[in-house]
N, C-alpha and C positions, 0 to 999 in steps of 0.2 A: 706241441699243443697247437691249434689253429684260433686265430682270431678273426674277429670280424666287427663293424662297428654300425650298426643299422642307427638311422638318423629317424626319429617318430615325430611327425607332427601331425596334424590336422586340416587334411586339404581335400575337401571334400563339395563336389560337384553335384549339380541338382539333376535329376531324372525322375520320372513319375515311372512306373512297372505297371503295366495295367494288368489285368486278369485276360480270362479269353487264353490261356492255355488249353491243350490237349490233358486226356487223361484226368488223372486227381488232381491237378493241379490249376483247375476252374476257380478256385477260390482265396488263391495267392494275391496279397495285395500289393501297396506299392511299398520300392524299398523304400525303408525306414530313413532316408537322407533329409537332410536339413536345408529346403530350397533357397533359405538366405545367405548361405553360406559358398560364395564362389571362389574359383582362383583368377587371382588379379595382378596388375602389373607392378604393385607393391611388394608381392611375392619375388616374383620373375624379374630379374634384371640383366644385366650382360655378365654377371658372373656364371659359374657353371654348377656353383652347391647347390642352388635351388633346385635344378634340373635332377641332380644326383640323388637329392634327399626324396623329392618324389618319384625317381625309380625305384629307390632302396624300398619305399614305403610300399611300392607295388609287391616286390619280392618279400617283405615282411609280410605281408598278407597271407600268403602261402603257409607262412610258420608260426605265427599269433594270430590275435583278434581285436587288441587295441593297441592305445596308444602310451601306458604307462604301467607298468608293472607286468606287462605280457597281455593279459588281458584288461587290465583296467581301461576305464576311459575308452569303451567300446567303440570300434568301429562303427556296428548293426545295432541300432536302437532295438528292442522289442522282442528279443531272445537274449539269451543267457552266451556270453562271448566265447570261454572257455568251452562251453559244453554243446552249443547248438550251430554258434556262427565259425567256428574253427574247417578251415577248410580241408584239414587232412582226418579229421576226425570224422566232420560230415561224410568226406568221398568213401572212408572206410566204413560207416555204419552203413549208407545206402549200397554200397558195393557189394560187402558181406554178409548183414544180416538176412537179406530175405533170400538168402542162397542154401545148400548143404554143406557149406564149408564153414560156417559160423553159425554160433548161438550163444544171446548173452542173456544173463541170468537177473539182469538188474529187472526191478519194476518202475524204474522212472518212466514217466510221460512218453510216450512215443516210441520209448524201445520194444514192448511187446509187439507193438505193432507192425514192427519191422519183423520182427522174429517171426510172425504169424502170415506176415504178407496181406495185410490187413488194414492199411494204411489210409488216410484221407490226407488231403491237402491240408488240413490242420494240422499236421504232424510238425512238431518242433525241430526235429532234424531234416526234414525235407523244405520247411520254410528256412531255418537256417543256412543251408547250405545253397540253396537258391537266393538268398540275398548277399551270403559272401559273394559268388559267381558276379552277380550285378555289381557289387561295391567293387571288385576288382576291374571289373569292365569300366567302369567311371573314373579310375584313376588313370587307365588307361588312357580313354578319351581324354582328361586333363590333360597329359602330356603331351600330345597329341598336339590338342590345340594349341598351347602354349610353346609350341615347337614347330609354327610355322614358319616359312621364309620372311613373311612381310614382320611378323613378331619379332621377331629375329635381330631384322634388320632396325626396326622402328628404336630398339632396345640396344641398338649399338654392338651388336654380339661378333667377336671377334671369328676372323675365318678358323683358325682352329679351333677354337669353341662348336663352330657350327659342325664342323666334319666328326668333332667326338658325339654330337647332339646326335646324327645319323645313327649312328649303332645305338641311342638310347630309344630311337625312335622305333626303328626294328625291333630293338628287345621288348618294346611295349605293344607293338603289333604283334608279336609273337605271344606273349603274356594275355592278351585281350581274346587273339586265337585259341588259346588255350582254354580258356575261359568258357568261351563259346563252346569247343569241342564237349565239354564236359556239361553243358547246357543242352546241347541236341544229345549227348548220350542217354541224360537223365528223365529229361523233359519233350525233346524232341521239337512242339513248335513252339514258340517262344516271343517274347518283345526284343526286338531289336533297336538299338541304338548305338550309333556311332561318335565320331568327335563333329560330326557335320550335322546331327541331330539338334532339333530347336530344344531349347531350355525350357518352354513351357508345354510344347505339344505331347500329347499322348503318344507313345512310341507305338508304330504299327507292329503285329503279330508278323513274324516270317516262318514260312513252312521250312520243313527240315530239308526239302531238297536245295530251296534257296540259301538256307544256313548251311549247308554242307558246301555250297559252291563258295560261299563269300570266305569260309574259314580254307578253304584250298587256293583261291585267290590271295587271302592276306597272305598266308606262310610262304607261296610261289613268289610275291611281290616282294618280300622282306628280307628273304634270305639274302640276299646278293650283301646290303648291308648290316648284316650278325657277323658279330665275331667268327673267326675260324676256328673249327673245331679243335680243342685241347683235351689231351688225357691226360688223369691224375690230379694231385692237388696244385693248385696254383694260386697263390694269397690275393692277386689283384681279380684274378677271374672266376676262381673256383665259384661256384653258384648261380653264375650268370647263364643264363641261355645264349647259343651259340649254334653253328649253323648245323651241329650233329642233332643235336635239340630238336630243331625245328627237322630234318628228314626225319628222325624219331618220332613224332606226331603224325607227320604224312603217311608215315609208314603204318602206324596204328589206323588212323583215320580212313585209309584206302582197304586195308584189311576188313573192316565193317562196314563198307560202303554197303554193301548188299540190304544190310539190316537198316540202315540208315536212308538209302534212296532209292531202293528195288534194283540196283545196278552192281554186279560184282566188278570191283576192281583191283583184283589179286595181281598183275599184273605191275600195276602201278606202286602198290606195295613193295613188290618184289623190287622194284626200282631204286627206293627209296631205303629198303633193308640195307641195300648193297652199299648205298653211299656211305652208310654209318660203320657196316662190316669191312669198308676201306677205310674208316678212319684211323685204325690203331688202337683199338680197345682191346682188351682182355678178358677172359672171365676170370674170377677170383679164384686162385688154388683152393684157397680154404672157404665153403662157402658160408661157415658160421662169421668169417671176417667182414662180409658183408653189411651187418647188422648189430657190429662193434662199434664204441665209443668216436673210434678213430679212423670209420669206413672209411672216411675223406682220401684217406691213401689210396683206395681203390682204383685200380684202372676200369675197372669195369663200369662204374657212372656216368652215367651221360648229362642229366641233370635233376642233381639233388634239392631238396628243401634242406636250409642249414639249421643246424640248433648247436647253439654257445651257452648252453648253461643259465647264467643268473643272467645273461642277456638277452635271452630268448623264454621266457619264464611264459609258461599255458599250462590251462587246463586240458588244452586240447593237443593237438598235434602227436608228437613223440611220447611227451608226458603219457597222453592217453594210451598210443598204442604198446608201451610198457607196463604202466599200471595196472591195466584194466585185463591183463593175460596174468598177472603173476600170482601167484599162491602166495600167502603171507608166510610160509615156510621159507622161500625162493628170495624175500624181499634183499635182503643182505647180499646175497649173491649176484643180482642184477643191478644190483645197487640204486634203485629206485626210491623217488620221494615217498611211494605209496606201494601197497599190492590189493589193487580191487578185487581181481581174480574173478572177474564176470566175463569174461568173454571166453567160450572153450569151442572147440571143436566135436562134434559129433562122431560116432564109431564111425562113421563109414571114409573118413580121412583115415586110421587106423585100418581098416579092411582094403585100403588103395594099395597103402604101402606091404599088407600083408598078400598081397597079390603077388609082389616081385619075390623071388625063393631068396633072395638076397638083401631084402631088407634092410636087415640088421644092420650090413656094412655101407647102405646108407646116411651118409652126414646127416641130411637133413630130417634122417629118423629120429634123432635126439632131440630134436624139437618136442617131441611128444612126450611129455612130462608123465610117463603113466606110472610114476612111482608114486606120484602127488593127487591120486584120485581112485577108491575103491570101486568107482562102476564108470566104466567107459563109456556107456549108454547115458542119454539127457534123459533121465525121469523124472526131473520136477521141473519148469519152467521157471522157476525164482531161486533154486537151492543152490547156495554158492561152492557147498564142498561136496566131494565124491558124487560128480553130477557133470559128465561130459569129459573130456580130456584137456586138459591145462596145456596152451603150447605158448612157450617161452622162447621166443625167435629174437629179441631185442635185448641190447644189454648195454646198459650204462657204465661199461668198464672196457678199458684198451685190452687189443689182440691179445697183449704180453702180461694180461692179469691183473696190470696195476688199474688206479683211480683214477678218473679225470678230476677236476679240484672240488667239484660239487657232485651231489645225487640230484641236482635238477639236470636234466638229461642233455648230453654233448652228441648224442648220437644221428647221424644224417639220415634221411628218407630218401631212397632212391625212388625219384618219380617216372624218370627214365632211367634203364640200363641197358648192356649188350643182351644179358639171357634174354630179357623179351625180343629183342630185335630178332636174335635166331629163332626166337619160337614164332615171329610173325611169317619171318623168310620160309621155315618151313611149313607152314599152314597154308601162305598161299603158294606155294609150288605145287602140295599135292590136293588142294582145290582146283589146280587149272590154269596157275597162272604163268605169263612166258617171262623169260631173262634170269631163270633160275632153272635148278636141276635137283632131279630126284636122289640121286645120288648124294650131295652136297649137301640136302636137307636131312639127310638120315644120318649124317654124321656130324649134327651140330647140335 
């Protein structure tokens, strides 16, 4: 069993997030953070522990939404922590529900609008995800402000601690770039704030082209101080961002550059895909093992979001991804805390598999639990049973069939894994990028 200790505490930096976003986000208001709470020298001394705690809090914000019992004492005010301000739950809802890949049968506020692509800036899931990303940015900015050479010298920080803090700063820059990437992808033109921004002025809006350039610059600059790539489980480093995670994000950023800035960068995507491909990762031999409770053993994961049972309790994150897809009849099989059976796949997913003559031999096809529905068509927007196809992908069960200590989820989420990098490489080559070849792309 893997172990981790997340240390939660409230360090909130003040920024105001103005309106003025493009498209549907014109009405998004200020980020609900308390402007009277500041990071101070009382918190940070010459000891490394407070800096470790703040870095841990940034990582924890990808997994859970609060400071007590997972979602309790929530990071973000004004929205529900586990439901609306969960990074992973928000990412999944915004990326999947407006597409033809998924449909949620719940009538919870905001869900039908995502299903029907009829949302507004008042959608609680859009607001929650937006707030979460800026909260993450605030924490990264705080760590960077508190680790300048001047402040570290004033506090009498040793050379050894300063050296370790170089990696912390690089990770904070990567994690901030990651949040800005999702803001670019979902909202395009957004308010911009970094560690040098005024605490009292309204932040300016940054255009998509400039934000793309900023993300690229940050990733290129912080790479040198990041941890070296490692493959598989490492009790000290697993779950931390390292150089290969940086390259994976650059690969993804460049692959979609034409959408963001109107300029293709497929060759650059191939360059950074190759860096990952040459780092020693390998595809998981059994596809389903990628989504089990001991998936930390996989040599395919590049950058996971970690879940550790009772230490990372949340109604968002992997709890949501498991429970929201599981029919009640399969709750024990999956070992989940609930079986909410809301998220379903439309029949188009089944048809995609059926176009392949040997689809029944495809291990991925077993995720489609056709035995749990009498109607593969979604005939009713809010019908919980016999309405679309249950997709049971994630399990809170070890790959050998044994159970973790709790039905509170232990399954990690692969935010970056090798399978994506193979696809990035192949697409970039087939779209005309240089630095790769079609023969290799077709073999991946």
